[in-house]
Structure formats: C-alpha cells, structure tokens
C-alpha positions in Angstrom: 0.8 19.3 0.7 2.1 21.4 3.6 4.9 19.7 5.5 5.2 16.9 3.0 6.9 19.1 0.4 10.1 17.2 1.4 8.8 14.2 -0.5 8.7 15.9 -3.8 11.1 15.3 -6.7 13.3 18.1 -7.9 11.2 18.3 -11.1 8.0 18.7 -9.1 9.6 21.4 -6.9 10.5 23.5 -9.9 7.1 23.1 -11.5 5.4 24.0 -8.2 7.5 27.1 -7.7 7.0 28.2 -11.3 3.2 27.8 -11.0 3.2 29.5 -7.6 1.6 26.4 -6.0 4.1 26.9 -3.2 7.1 29.0 -2.5 10.8 28.1 -2.2 10.6 29.3 1.5 7.9 26.7 2.1 10.0 24.0 0.4 13.0 24.8 2.5 11.0 24.9 5.8 9.5 21.5 5.0 13.0 20.1 4.4 14.5 21.7 7.5 11.7 20.4 9.7 12.1 16.9 8.2 15.9 17.1 8.7 15.4 18.0 12.3 13.3 14.8 12.8 15.5 12.3 10.9 19.1 13.6 10.7 19.9 12.9 14.4 19.2 9.2 13.6 20.9 9.0 10.2 23.7 11.6 10.5 23.8 12.4 6.8 24.2 16.2 7.1 27.2 17.2 9.2 27.1 21.0 8.7 23.6 22.4 8.3 23.3 26.1 7.4 19.6 26.8 7.9 20.1 30.6 7.9 21.9 30.4 4.5 19.2 28.1 3.1 16.4 30.6 4.2 18.3 33.5 2.6 18.6 31.5 -0.7 15.0 30.7 -0.6 14.0 34.3 -0.1 16.1 35.2 -3.2 14.2 32.6 -5.2 10.8 33.8 -4.1 11.9 37.4 -5.0 12.8 36.2 -8.5 9.5 34.5 -8.9 7.6 37.6 -7.7 9.5 39.8 -10.1 8.7 37.5 -13.0 12.3 36.7 -13.8 13.2 33.7 -16.0 13.4 30.7 -13.7 16.6 28.6 -13.7 16.9 24.8 -14.1 16.9 24.0 -10.4 15.1 27.0 -9.0 14.3 26.4 -5.3 15.5 22.8 -5.2 17.3 21.8 -1.9 20.7 20.1 -2.4 23.4 18.5 -0.1 27.0 19.1 -1.0 29.7 16.5 -0.1 32.0 17.6 2.6 35.0 17.2 0.3 33.7 20.0 -2.0 34.4 23.6 -1.3 31.5 25.9 -0.5 32.5 29.5 0.1 31.9 30.5 3.7 30.7 27.0 4.7 32.8 24.6 6.8 34.4 21.9 4.6 36.3 19.3 6.6 37.1 16.5 4.2 36.2 14.3 7.2 39.7 15.1 8.5 40.9 16.5 11.7 43.4 18.6 9.7 40.4 20.5 8.2 38.0 20.4 11.2 37.6 24.1 11.2 38.4 24.9 7.6 36.1 27.4 5.9 36.9 27.9 2.1 36.9 31.4 0.7 35.9 30.3 -2.8 33.5 27.8 -4.4 34.4 24.7 -6.3 33.4 24.9 -10.0 30.4 22.6 -9.5 29.2 24.6 -6.5 29.4 27.8 -8.5 27.2 26.1 -11.2 24.8 24.7 -8.6 24.3 28.1 -7.2 23.8 29.6 -10.6 21.1 27.0 -11.4 18.9 28.3 -8.6 19.4 25.3 -6.3 19.4 25.9 -2.5 22.4 24.5 -0.6 21.3 23.2 2.7 24.7 22.1 4.0 27.5 19.5 3.8 27.1 15.8 3.8 29.2 13.2 5.6 32.2 11.4 4.1 35.0 9.1 5.3 38.3 10.8 5.9 39.5 12.3 2.6 36.7 10.2 0.9 38.8 7.1 1.4 36.6 4.0 1.8 33.2 2.4 1.1 31.8 3.0 4.6 31.1 6.6 5.8 32.6 7.4 9.2 35.3 9.8 10.5 36.7 11.0 13.8 34.9 14.3 13.6 31.3 13.4 12.9 31.1 9.6 13.4 29.2 7.2 11.2 26.3 7.8 8.8 23.6 5.1 9.1 21.6 3.5 6.4 18.0 4.8 6.4 16.7 1.3 5.5 18.2 -0.1 8.6 20.0 2.2 11.1 22.3 -0.6 12.2 23.9 -0.9 8.7 26.3 1.1 6.5 25.1 3.7 4.1 28.2 3.0 1.9 30.8 5.5 0.9 32.3 7.7 0.3 29.3 9.8 -0.7 27.4 8.1 2.1 25.9 11.3 3.6 24.6 12.3 0.2 23.0 8.9 -0.5 21.5 8.5 3.0 20.2 12.0 3.0 18.5 11.4 -0.4 16.9 8.2 0.8 15.7 9.7 4.0 14.1 12.7 2.2 16.5 15.4 3.5 17.0 16.8 0.0 16.1 15.6 -3.5 19.6 16.2 -5.0 23.1 15.7 -3.8 26.6 16.2 -5.2 29.4 13.7 -4.8 32.6 12.2 -6.1 33.6 8.9 -7.4 37.2 7.5 -7.6 36.5 3.8 -7.0 32.7 3.8 -6.7 31.9 6.6 -4.2 28.8 7.6 -6.0 27.7 4.2 -7.0 28.4 2.2 -3.8 26.1 4.4 -1.4 23.5 4.7 -4.2 23.3 0.9 -4.2 23.2 0.6 -0.4 20.7 3.4 0.1 18.3 2.8 -2.8 19.0 5.9 -4.8 20.8 6.7 -8.1 24.3 7.9 -8.7 26.2 8.4 -11.9 29.9 8.5 -12.4 30.3 10.6 -15.6 32.8 10.3 -18.3 36.2 11.6 -17.1 36.4 15.3 -17.8 32.7 15.9 -18.5 32.1 17.5 -15.1 35.0 19.9 -14.4 36.2 20.2 -10.9 38.6 22.3 -8.9 40.7 24.4 -9.3 42.8 21.5 -7.9 46.5 20.8 -7.5 46.4 17.7 -9.8 44.3 18.8 -12.8 45.5 15.8 -14.9 44.4 13.2 -12.4 41.9 10.9 -14.3 40.7 8.3 -11.8 38.4 10.5 -9.7 35.4 12.5 -10.9 32.6 14.6 -9.5 29.0 13.8 -10.2 25.3 13.9 -9.2 23.0 11.8 -7.1 19.2 11.8 -7.0 16.2 9.6 -6.3 15.2 9.3 -10.0 16.9 9.4 -13.4 15.3 12.7 -14.6 16.5 14.7 -11.6 19.9 13.0 -11.9 20.1 14.1 -15.6 19.1 17.7 -14.8 21.8 18.0 -12.1 24.4 16.4 -14.4 23.4 19.0 -17.1 24.0 21.8 -14.6 27.4 20.4 -13.6 28.7 19.3 -17.0 29.9 22.3 -19.0 33.4 23.0 -20.2 35.7 25.0 -17.9 39.1 26.5 -18.9 40.7 25.3 -15.6 40.1 21.6 -16.2 42.5 20.3 -18.9 40.5 17.1 -19.2 37.3 18.9 -20.2 36.2 17.7 -23.6 35.1 21.2 -24.8 31.4 20.4 -24.7 28.8 19.8 -22.0 26.0 17.4 -21.3 22.5 18.0 -22.5 19.7 15.8 -21.2 17.6 14.5 -24.1 14.0 13.3 -23.8 14.0 10.5 -26.4 10.7 10.2 -28.2 11.6 7.0 -30.0 12.2 4.2 -27.6 14.9 2.4 -29.4 15.6 -1.1 -28.3 19.1 -1.5 -26.9 21.4 -4.5 -27.0 22.7 -5.2 -23.5 25.4 -7.5 -22.1 24.9 -8.8 -18.6 27.7 -10.1 -16.4 26.9 -11.5 -13.1 30.4 -11.4 -11.5 32.8 -9.3 -13.7 35.7 -9.4 -11.2 35.3 -13.0 -10.0 34.9 -11.9 -6.4 31.7 -13.9 -5.7 28.1 -12.6 -5.2 25.3 -13.2 -2.7 22.5 -15.3 -4.1 19.9 -12.7 -3.2 21.7 -9.9 -5.0 22.3 -12.1 -8.1 18.6 -13.1 -8.2 17.4 -9.5 -8.0 19.8 -8.3 -10.7 19.0 -11.2 -13.0 15.3 -10.4 -12.6 15.9 -6.8 -13.5 17.7 -7.6 -16.8 15.0 -10.2 -17.6 12.4 -7.5 -17.1 14.4 -5.2 -19.3 14.3 -7.8 -22.0 10.5 -8.0 -21.6 10.4 -4.2 -22.4 12.1 -4.9 -25.7 15.7 -4.6 -25.0 17.9 -7.5 -26.2 19.8 -8.9 -23.3 22.6 -11.5 -23.5 24.4 -13.0 -20.6 28.1 -13.1 -21.3 31.2 -14.2 -19.5 34.0 -11.6 -19.2 36.8 -11.5 -16.7 38.1 -8.1 -15.4 39.6 -9.6 -12.2 43.1 -8.5 -13.1 41.8 -5.0 -12.7 41.5 -5.5 -8.9 45.2 -5.4 -8.3 45.9 -2.9 -11.1 43.4 -0.4 -9.6 44.7 -0.7 -6.1 48.2 0.0 -7.4 47.2 3.0 -9.4 44.9 4.3 -6.7 47.8 4.1 -4.2 50.0 6.0 -6.5 47.3 8.7 -6.9 47.1 9.0 -3.2 50.8 9.7 -2.9 50.4 12.3 -5.6 47.4 13.9 -3.9 48.8 13.8 -0.3 52.4 14.5 -1.0 52.5 17.2 1.8 51.2 14.6 4.3 53.6 11.8 3.9 55.3 12.8 7.2 52.0 13.0 9.0 50.6 9.4 8.4 50.5 8.7 12.1 47.9 11.5 12.4 45.6 10.0 9.7 43.1 7.1 9.8 44.0 3.6 8.7 42.3 3.8 5.3 43.9 6.9 3.9 47.3 6.2 5.6 47.3 2.7 4.4 46.8 3.8 0.8 49.6 6.4 1.0 51.9 3.8 2.6 51.2 1.3 -0.1 52.0 3.9 -2.8 55.2 4.8 -1.1 56.2 1.1 -0.8 55.4 0.0 -4.4 57.9 0.3 -7.2 57.8 2.0 -10.6 57.6 -1.5 -12.1 54.4 -2.2 -10.1 52.9 1.0 -11.6 54.1 0.2 -15.1 52.6 -3.3 -14.9 49.3 -1.9 -13.6 49.1 0.5 -16.6 49.8 -2.4 -19.0 47.0 -4.4 -17.4 44.7 -1.4 -17.5 45.4 -1.2 -21.3 44.7 -4.9 -21.9 41.4 -4.8 -20.0 40.4 -1.7 -21.9 40.7 -3.7 -25.1 38.2 -6.2 -23.6 35.7 -3.5 -22.6 36.0 -1.7 -25.9 35.3 -4.9 -27.7 32.1 -5.3 -25.7 31.0 -1.9 -26.8 31.5 -2.8 -30.4 28.7 -5.4 -30.0 26.5 -4.1 -27.2 25.2 -0.7 -26.3 25.8 -1.1 -22.6 27.2 -3.5 -20.0 25.1 -4.4 -17.0 26.3 -5.9 -13.7 25.4 -5.9 -10.1 26.7 -2.7 -8.5 27.9 -4.5 -5.5 28.1 -8.2 -4.6 26.5 -7.8 -1.2 23.8 -5.8 0.7 24.8 -3.4 3.4 26.9 -4.6 6.4 27.0 -3.2 10.0 28.2 0.4 10.1 30.7 -0.4 12.9 32.7 -2.5 10.4 35.2 -0.8 8.2 34.5 -3.2 5.4 32.9 -6.7 5.0 35.5 -9.4 5.9 34.0 -12.1 3.6 32.1 -12.3 0.3 30.6 -15.6 -0.8 32.6 -17.3 2.1 35.9 -15.9 0.7 37.9 -13.4 2.7 38.3 -9.9 1.2 42.0 -9.0 0.7 41.7 -5.3 1.4 39.3 -2.7 2.7 38.3 -1.8 -0.9 38.4 -5.1 -2.7 34.8 -5.8 -1.8 33.6 -3.1 -4.2 35.9 -4.0 -7.1 32.7 -4.4 -9.2 32.6 -0.6 -9.3 36.2 0.4 -9.1 37.4 -1.8 -12.0 35.3 0.3 -14.3 36.9 3.5 -13.0 40.1 2.4 -14.7 38.6 3.2 -18.1 37.0 6.7 -17.7 33.6 5.5 -18.9 30.3 6.5 -17.4 28.7 4.1 -14.9 25.3 4.4 -13.1 23.8 2.6 -10.2 20.0 2.3 -10.0 17.9 0.3 -7.5 16.8 -3.1 -8.8 14.3 -3.5 -6.0 14.7 -4.8 -2.4 16.4 -7.9 -1.1 14.6 -10.5 0.9 15.7 -8.6 4.0 14.1 -5.4 2.6 17.5 -3.8 1.7 18.2 -2.0 -1.6 20.0 -3.9 -4.3 21.9 -1.8 -7.0 22.1 -2.5 -10.7 25.2 -1.0 -12.4 24.9 0.2 -16.1 28.2 1.0 -17.9 28.4 2.6 -21.3 31.0 3.9 -23.8 32.5 7.4 -23.2 29.8 10.2 -23.3 26.9 7.7 -23.3 25.3 9.3 -20.2 21.9 9.8 -21.9 21.7 6.1 -22.8 22.4 5.1 -19.2 19.8 7.5 -17.8 17.2 6.2 -20.2 17.9 2.6 -19.0 17.8 3.8 -15.4 14.4 5.2 -16.1 13.3 1.8 -17.3 14.6 0.2 -14.2 13.1 2.7 -11.8 9.7 2.2 -13.4 10.0 -1.5 -13.0 11.2 -1.5 -9.4 9.9 1.6 -7.5 11.0 1.3 -3.8 9.8 4.5 -2.3 11.0 5.9 1.0 12.2 3.8 3.9 10.6 4.0 7.3 13.0 5.5 9.8 12.4 4.3 13.3 
C-alpha cells in the first residue's frame, strides 16, 4: 500500500499495525507526506509537529516489537482542535491573545488520547475562541473546504473536518456548543457527534458547571467515531457533570428496527430544495432497511432566540476577564460578549423558561420515537470569504449564527446529536443528516449512522 496508508480508516491502521503488515512509522510518514501535498491548499492543520509525531510512532513500533498489549488506537494519527490544550504544543484558540501560548499540561481528553496509543500530528484550525460556523482567524486565515476550495469548511471544528475529508488524519477531536462538530462534519462530508453533556469530561476549566458546550470526536466512519468516543468518555473527578460511567461501543448483533421521526425544518428557517431532497431520500432508504420512519411536524423555532440569549450569557461568564478588551477581539466573539452584557436578567430568565417548554416537546417525541432525524444544515457550503450566509430560502439571516439553528437548538437540551453524510448535492457538495436521540443513546445514533454511511458512501474529494 506504500504511500496510500493515509487513506486507511483508524480500524484498518490498528489491525495492520497489530499484524505487522506495516509500522506506525510508515503510517505517520504517509500522512506527513500527504499533509505536505494538500494542507497548503486546505489550511486544516495550523501547527504541525512532525518531530513529535515521529517520536510517538517510534514508541508504538517499540511496543509492537516488545509484544506489549496494544491499545485501542495504537498508531492512529489524530488532529487536535486548537482550543484544546496539548502539553508543549502551541495552542492559540485562534486568538492573538494566545498566539504564542504553549500549555504545560494536557486537557483531560488529550491525556486519554495519548494513553490510547493515538499519534498527535498537530493542531487544527478554528475561528477565534471557536465562535462561529466558518473557520477563519487573524493568525492563520481561513480553512477551505476540500470538496471545493472556494467554499467554507464550516466551524468551529473546521480544521478537524477539512483535515479528515482531505485524508490528513483518520480521527479528529473537537468541541460543540452550537454545532461546532456537526456543522463542519456536514459541510466536509465526515461524521461528528456531540455527546450527552458530561459524558466526555473536559478541562480542568474555569467554568466546570457550564452545560452548553461539550467536547467530542470526528471521523470518516461511524466505527472509528465510536472508538474515539469510547476513549474520550470515561468519568473524571474534575468534571462535576460527569455521570459516573463511561461510553462503551457495542456491536449489535440483532438489527432491531427503530422508530424514527423525521422533521424537514425543525426551526422554521427554510431549507434549500437540494438539501431537503437528499435528506428525504436518506430517511426513505432507512425505511427500506426496515426502520419505521414517520414525517412529523414540530416547531422548535422559539429556541433560536433562547439559545442566542443563553449563549451570550455563557460568553460573558467565560470571558469575564476580557470585557475591557473587546476592541482587540473579532466581531463574532466581541459581539456575543456585548450582547450578553446588554441583555437583562429577565431576558435570561425567559430564555430558560422557553428552554424548559421546548424540552417537554422533545421529551414527548422520545416517548414515541427512538430518534429524531433532521437535515444537519439547511444549506450547502458558502464562500469561505463570507462570515456567514446572508440568506436562507430567500429570507435574511438575523445573526451570524442563526443559519445553523438546526444544530444549536438541540444543544439546549444536552442530548446527543450526530451528523452523517447523506450523499452529495447536485453541485457535488456534501449534505449532512442529523440524528438526535435521548440522553446516553450514543450507540443508537452510531448504529443509524452506519446504516446511512453504507447507503451513501462519498469517498475522498479530489483536491485540485
């Protein structure tokens, strides 16, 4: 296979290393050579540490030679989002404030990724402080979509998604507050899962009780996604939201038919016809596999305003030390903090009441259905120079995040949500299907994602 080892899945890499078909060093060299070819065009990896990657690969090869028990991700390359601390590796958060920041400790998930045998290649691009659905910042510039280099890779885990799609690594870590794993997964044709709040411990962090944002995995297929989630999701004493148990990927032998509810436009924002057609075909094909699919009407549109209010408050909480430095920050993050400072306690209270009322609606859905299915996004990728799309379905978007309200409204409830490609649009761009389940139903979502990926394989894009 030689230089094409970069095309392998994480599972194939671990099997090949265990059988000594190839070494971890060969895997890393294949990926580094491929990164050298494609990253200048895509700009997914912003801090590449080839020397560290080679050292890690040598350690894996030594373990194999000594006959030690191999770990779950032995020798698998991974990209880490540039908001997540890696000891000794520059971590900028996409912010000029942290342009030269080098952490002296690992984040909890990085510690676990290292312990799993995975090989960290470097840091992946993100908008400033992960604020926004398009990946660009003043340090590194924009990340391009591998399917069309003139278009956005999405955000805020845009570097991770674009790197996966382009074959720079088979696994990536990311975060998701309003859709930052699901948005770029949909735009780049890969998979990302926002886990149940608390399942993946993060930090240590200054706001351990913050419940909107989570960390989670990305991959090109559901099995690799599940294995990385299993590595990440174990209890940790420093995270007070940790449920006290971890996630264990199950390989279901019995293919139980599931009852699925499909909603075409859950937030009444409008949807492109091409996206609607592809997602409706996907759920139709799921029905042909034996799942029972019902098209239902449900309106979560009140969650658009509620989320923006609660997100703005969380930004004030998280950036309290920066409220006097807003003029030194980009428009996205500064605008969120300003909104949080300008809104009243009554605004926040009303948003929480709305959140509670909408939760009753979603909980009622889960009493009848095993999962809720929607389009991940109402559009296909837009030009990377644009901060956000100005119109959806010929209606103006009211804020720079409103266009992805199909993802962020479900962040309000702490439930798991996964984006999987439902094929390509008429313009040969990925379309994402979002699968939402009750708390701790990650295995169910991964099983459905496997069904979808088998129905709609899209392969690698051609990067010109």
